[in-house]
C-alpha positions as CSV (number, residue, x, y, z in Angstrom):
1,M,0.1,0.4,0.1
2,G,1.4,3.5,-1.1
3,R,2.2,5.5,1.8
4,R,2.9,9.4,0.1
5,S,4.4,11.7,2.1
6,E,1.9,14.0,3.7
7,R,2.1,17.7,3.4
8,L,2.9,19.9,6.3
9,S,0.2,21.2,8.1
10,K,-1.0,23.0,11.4
11,Q,-1.4,20.5,14.6
12,G,0.5,17.8,12.3
13,A,-2.4,17.1,10.4
14,L,-2.7,16.6,6.3
15,A,-2.8,20.1,4.8
16,H,-5.7,20.1,2.0
17,E,-4.5,23.4,-0.3
18,S,-6.7,24.2,-2.9
19,A,-3.5,25.2,-4.4
20,G,-2.2,22.1,-4.6
21,E,1.2,20.5,-3.8
22,G,3.4,23.3,-5.9
23,D,4.9,24.2,-2.5
24,V,6.7,20.6,-2.3
25,I,9.6,19.7,-3.8
26,Q,8.6,16.5,-4.9
27,V,11.7,14.4,-5.6
28,V,12.4,14.8,-2.4
29,S,8.4,13.8,-0.9
30,R,9.0,10.7,-3.2
31,A,12.6,10.0,-1.7
32,F,11.0,9.5,1.5
33,D,8.3,7.7,-0.1
34,I,10.7,4.6,-0.5
35,L,12.3,4.8,2.5
36,R,9.2,4.7,4.3
37,C,8.4,1.2,2.5
38,F,11.5,-0.5,4.5
39,E,9.2,-1.2,7.0
40,G,12.2,-2.6,9.2
41,H,16.2,-3.2,9.1
42,E,15.6,-6.8,7.2
43,A,12.9,-6.0,4.7
44,R,15.0,-6.5,0.9
45,L,12.5,-5.0,-1.8
46,G,13.0,-4.5,-5.3
47,N,12.0,-1.8,-7.5
48,L,9.1,-3.6,-8.9
49,E,7.9,-3.9,-5.3
50,I,9.0,-0.3,-4.2
51,S,7.1,0.7,-7.3
52,S,3.9,-1.1,-6.5
53,R,4.1,0.4,-2.7
54,C,5.0,3.9,-3.5
55,G,2.2,4.0,-6.4
56,L,5.3,5.5,-8.6
57,P,6.6,4.8,-11.8
58,R,9.2,2.2,-12.0
59,S,11.6,4.1,-13.7
60,T,11.4,7.2,-10.8
61,V,11.7,4.4,-8.4
62,S,15.1,3.2,-10.1
63,R,16.6,6.9,-10.2
64,L,15.6,7.6,-6.7
65,T,17.2,4.1,-5.4
66,H,20.1,4.5,-7.3
67,T,20.6,7.9,-5.9
68,L,20.0,6.6,-2.3
69,T,22.2,3.8,-2.3
70,R,24.8,6.4,-3.8
71,M,24.4,8.4,-0.6
72,G,24.3,5.2,2.0
73,Q,20.0,5.8,2.9
74,L,20.0,2.0,1.0
75,V,22.4,-1.1,-0.2
76,Y,22.1,-2.8,-3.4
77,L,22.1,-6.7,-2.7
78,P,23.2,-7.7,-6.1
79,R,22.8,-11.7,-5.0
80,D,19.1,-10.8,-4.3
81,Q,18.7,-7.9,-6.9
82,K,16.7,-6.0,-4.3
83,Y,17.5,-2.8,-1.4
84,R,17.6,-2.7,2.0
85,I,18.4,0.1,4.8
86,G,21.8,1.5,4.5
87,P,24.3,2.1,6.7
88,S,23.8,5.6,6.8
89,A,20.3,6.1,7.3
90,V,20.8,3.6,10.4
91,A,22.6,6.1,11.6
92,M,20.6,9.0,11.0
93,S,18.0,7.3,13.0
94,T,20.7,5.9,16.1
95,S,21.4,9.8,16.1
96,M,17.8,10.7,16.8
97,M,17.1,7.8,19.8
98,R,20.0,9.1,21.7
99,G,18.1,11.1,24.7
100,L,14.7,9.8,24.4
101,Q,14.4,8.9,28.2
102,L,11.1,10.1,28.1
103,R,10.3,7.4,26.3
104,H,11.8,4.9,28.5
105,L,9.4,6.5,31.3
106,I,6.2,5.9,29.0
107,R,7.1,2.4,28.5
108,M,7.5,2.2,32.3
109,R,4.1,3.7,32.3
110,L,2.5,1.4,30.1
111,Q,4.1,-2.0,31.2
112,E,2.9,-0.9,34.6
113,V,-1.6,-1.2,33.2
114,A,0.0,-4.0,31.6
115,E,0.7,-6.1,33.9
116,Q,-2.9,-5.4,35.1
117,L,-5.2,-5.9,32.0
118,P,-4.4,-8.8,30.1
119,G,-3.6,-7.1,26.5
120,T,-1.1,-5.1,24.6
121,V,-1.0,-1.2,26.0
122,G,0.5,1.0,22.9
123,F,2.1,4.5,22.8
124,V,1.3,5.4,18.8
125,I,2.3,8.4,16.8
126,P,0.4,9.0,13.1
127,D,2.3,8.5,9.8
128,R,0.1,9.1,6.7
129,F,-3.1,6.4,7.0
130,H,-1.1,4.8,9.7
131,L,-0.1,4.4,13.3
132,V,3.0,3.4,14.2
133,Y,3.7,2.2,18.1
134,L,6.8,3.8,19.6
135,E,6.4,2.4,23.0
136,V,4.5,-1.1,23.8
137,G,3.3,-2.7,27.6
138,R,2.9,-6.2,27.4
139,A,2.6,-8.7,30.5
140,A,4.5,-12.2,29.7
141,N,0.9,-13.9,30.3
142,A,-1.0,-11.7,27.7
143,I,-3.4,-13.0,25.0
144,G,-4.1,-11.3,22.0
145,L,-2.4,-8.8,20.0
146,S,1.4,-8.7,19.9
147,S,2.0,-6.1,18.7
148,T,6.0,-4.5,19.1
149,A,7.8,-1.3,19.1
150,G,7.7,-0.3,15.3
151,T,4.3,-1.8,14.3
152,R,1.8,-0.3,11.8
153,I,-1.5,-0.3,12.0
154,A,-4.7,1.2,10.0
155,I,-6.2,4.9,10.9
156,A,-9.2,3.5,9.8
157,S,-9.9,0.3,11.8
158,T,-8.5,0.4,14.9
159,A,-9.3,2.5,18.1
160,A,-6.2,4.4,18.1
161,G,-7.0,5.2,14.5
162,H,-10.5,7.0,15.6
163,A,-9.1,8.3,18.5
164,Y,-6.6,10.4,16.6
165,A,-9.3,11.2,13.7
166,A,-11.9,12.3,16.3
167,A,-9.1,14.6,18.2
168,L,-8.1,16.3,15.0
169,A,-10.1,19.5,13.8
170,P,-12.5,19.6,11.8
171,E,-10.7,20.8,8.5
172,A,-8.2,18.5,9.1
173,A,-9.7,15.3,9.4
174,E,-11.6,15.9,6.3
175,A,-8.3,16.7,4.9
176,L,-7.4,13.0,6.1
177,L,-10.5,11.7,4.5
178,S,-10.2,13.5,1.4
179,D,-7.1,12.2,0.7
180,M,-8.1,8.7,1.6
181,E,-10.9,8.8,-0.9
182,R,-8.3,9.4,-3.1
183,E,-5.8,7.2,-2.4
184,I,-7.4,4.3,-0.4
185,P,-11.1,4.6,-0.5
186,E,-12.6,1.8,1.1
187,S,-10.3,3.3,4.2
188,A,-12.4,6.2,4.2
189,K,-15.8,4.4,3.9
190,L,-14.5,2.6,7.1
191,L,-13.5,6.0,9.0
192,R,-16.2,8.7,7.8
193,P,-19.2,6.8,8.9
194,H,-17.6,6.8,12.5
195,L,-16.3,10.1,12.9
196,G,-19.7,11.9,14.4
197,A,-20.0,9.0,17.5
198,D,-16.1,8.9,17.8
199,R,-16.0,12.4,18.4
200,Y,-18.9,12.2,20.6
201,S,-17.3,9.5,22.8
202,L,-14.1,11.5,23.4
203,R,-16.1,14.6,24.2
204,E,-17.9,12.8,26.7
205,R,-16.2,10.4,28.1
206,G,-12.4,11.3,27.2
207,Y,-11.8,7.8,25.3
208,V,-12.7,6.1,22.1
209,T,-13.7,2.7,21.8
210,S,-14.0,0.2,18.7
211,C,-15.4,-3.2,19.2
212,G,-14.3,-5.8,16.5
213,L,-13.7,-3.4,13.4
214,W,-10.3,-4.5,12.9
215,S,-10.8,-7.8,14.1
216,P,-14.2,-9.9,15.7
217,H,-11.6,-11.1,18.1
218,I,-10.5,-7.7,19.7
219,N,-11.7,-5.0,21.1
220,G,-9.8,-1.7,21.7
221,L,-10.1,1.5,23.6
222,A,-7.9,4.4,22.9
223,I,-7.3,8.0,24.1
224,P,-5.9,10.9,22.0
225,L,-2.9,13.5,23.9
226,W,-1.4,16.4,21.8
227,S,2.4,16.1,22.3
228,P,4.3,19.5,22.2
229,Q,7.6,17.5,21.3
230,Y,6.0,15.9,18.1
231,Q,3.6,18.4,17.5
232,T,0.7,16.1,16.9
233,Y,-1.7,14.1,18.3
234,V,-0.4,10.9,19.7
235,V,-2.4,8.4,21.4
236,V,-2.5,5.6,24.0
237,T,-4.5,2.5,23.3
238,I,-5.2,-0.7,24.7
239,G,-6.3,-4.2,22.5
240,L,-8.0,-6.5,24.3
241,L,-9.4,-10.2,23.5
242,S,-13.5,-9.6,22.9
243,N,-14.7,-12.9,24.5
244,I,-13.2,-11.8,27.5
245,F,-13.4,-8.0,27.2
246,D,-17.2,-6.9,26.1
247,E,-17.9,-3.4,25.5
248,M,-19.7,-2.7,28.6
249,R,-16.3,-4.0,30.6
250,L,-14.1,-1.5,28.4
251,H,-16.1,0.9,29.4
252,R,-16.4,-0.2,33.3
253,E,-13.0,-2.0,33.9
254,V,-10.4,-0.8,31.1
255,A,-11.4,2.9,30.7
256,P,-10.3,4.3,34.4
257,K,-7.0,2.6,33.9
258,I,-6.5,3.8,30.5
259,L,-7.9,7.4,31.6
260,E,-5.4,7.3,34.9
261,L,-2.5,6.1,32.2
262,S,-3.2,8.8,30.1
263,V,-3.0,11.5,32.5
264,A,0.5,10.4,33.7
265,I,1.9,10.2,30.1
266,R,-0.3,13.8,29.4
267,V,2.1,15.0,32.2
268,L,5.6,13.7,30.4
269,L,4.7,14.9,27.6
270,E,4.1,18.3,28.6
271,D,7.2,18.7,30.8
272,G,9.4,15.5,29.7
273,E,12.5,17.6,31.0
274,S,11.2,18.0,34.8
275,A,10.3,14.3,34.9
276,L,13.8,13.5,33.6
277,F,15.1,15.3,35.8
278,A,13.2,13.7,38.9
279,Q,13.8,10.9,37.7
280,R,17.3,10.5,37.5
281,A,17.3,12.5,41.3
282,Q,15.5,9.7,42.4
283,S,18.1,6.7,41.4
284,A,21.1,9.3,42.2
285,P,23.2,7.6,44.9
286,V,22.6,9.2,48.5
């Protein structure tokens, strides 16, 4: 599935400009489209596969993969006639990961809740028509979802995605839906009918639920949070087996714990530096 790079806009949402894409340098946008196809360090893709995923002509992909290989962002594997993520891309991502103790604190909070509920608790961030798990909490005896950091989930078919869309300003949500209708219309058909009810639930309850939408076996609950660091809405979410946690149990037993978790994570997001300082002070030897 193609993941065209999104245009910059207010609150990290998809822009929907009548002027089109004249402000976007297409070659840069397309280069990132290609890199985004590689969902893991071990992923190996040929030009034809990349072309299919990006929705770009194979000739364009060939020129860009050649350039990205020269830059070290990709490496070519002659034996397989495929590409994989290169050393420069790995080095860049490693540098960006330095000093992210905040995420460690978030992971600790997720794990605390995961020890109480038999599901997968996640902290996810949007990427075009998907959300990506940045951190995951999961008890050793958990059943159901087995998502890990880096796992991608669709906005249109998950509680996390519906919570994210419900949190967006109306014009931003409409831009997201318009882009979906143009590129992945079936997903737009799945998301649009739920948007009103999701907004109402978020406004009245503080969270969004989704029962059996992604899978008949999984129910989910999610809460969007504004992140000053990422300048977008991130989402705290949990997925549980539907035959154990029906919608009533989600509201009665799961929601209070996830609401409490979201408050703790909101504090970390809004005052991350202070939280890190306090954490270091607590762990310092007396």
